[in-house]
Phi, psi and omega in degrees: 000343177295329184281346180289330179232084183287142184271319185259020182272131180274139178264146178258151183111186185252148174278167178299323180294315181297321178297314178297322180296317179296316181294322178296318179293322175297315179297321177294319181294319180295318178296335175279327185278329182297312177299323179296316183295317178299317179296318176296318179293322180291321178298315178299316177302317179300310181297319179297320179294316179298319181293317180299317182290316181294323179292319177298318179294317180294321178298319181291318177299315180294316180298324179294310183285324181276329181267356182052041176227149176285139184235126174264143166248123184252128181254135183231129172247139175242166184298329185280030181051046179237130179231149178208172176216155184214142177263137180228126179271136174256122173236105188050250182255008178261140180237123181235122177295139178257093179087186178271175176295142176261108184271134174279158178302152184306131177092351180257127184227173173279129176287136180259159179081178176067033179056043175266174180294342178291347179272354181263088180292135178288156174299156182302325179294327177289321183292317178301317179289326182285314185271329185075354179205195178284159178293129177300147182299131181086354179276148175238150181234148171222168185201169175208146179245129173259127179281172183300337179281349186091352175280171182274130175262314179228132001298154185304152178301153186088176179087189183292162175301144178283126179218159176221120182248136178262150181233144180242143181290340181261327183202155181290153176252111186288338184286138177240136180265123180246146182237129179286126175296325185287319186247341181084001181279143178256155178213167181255135173237000000 
C-alpha cells in the first residue's frame, strides 16, 4: 500500500494556481492592448479620410483644367454616419459622374455649419446627375465647382476662405482642409 501514494515523487506539469496566474497576465495584457489598437485604427481612419478628400479635390482640379470642362465635387453625409464624395463633369447642359462615390471610413463625416463647403448646396441638375435618384432622407449635400482653368467657380469669389472640416463620431478631427480660390489647390491646416 505504500507504493500507491509516493511521498517524494515530483509531478510534471503546471498546478492550477500557476495556470490561473498565466491566464490573468494574458487578460491584463489584452486589456491594455485593445484600447491602444482602437486608438491606432481611429487615427489611421482619420488620416485616410483626409487623404481621400484631398485626392478627390486634386483629381477634380486636374480633370477640369486638363479636360477643359467644369467639374463639380459633391459631398454627401448620410444619417448612418457615412460620408462620401463624387466628381461630376459638366459639358454644356449635360452632367456626367466621373467614377463611383468615394466613401470615407466609417464614422467620419463632413462637418456642417460654420461656413464650410457643406453649406454650398449643388444645383438640382447636379444632384440628379450625382445621385441618379432623389436625395435619401436625412442626407445633406455640399459642393464646390472647379472651372476649366482649375480655379474655383462656386462658391463665388470673395467671402470667407473655402474650408471643409471632417468630424469623427468618437473624437474631433483638428485638421481643416482649405481650398485656394485662385488656384483650386487644397491644403491642410
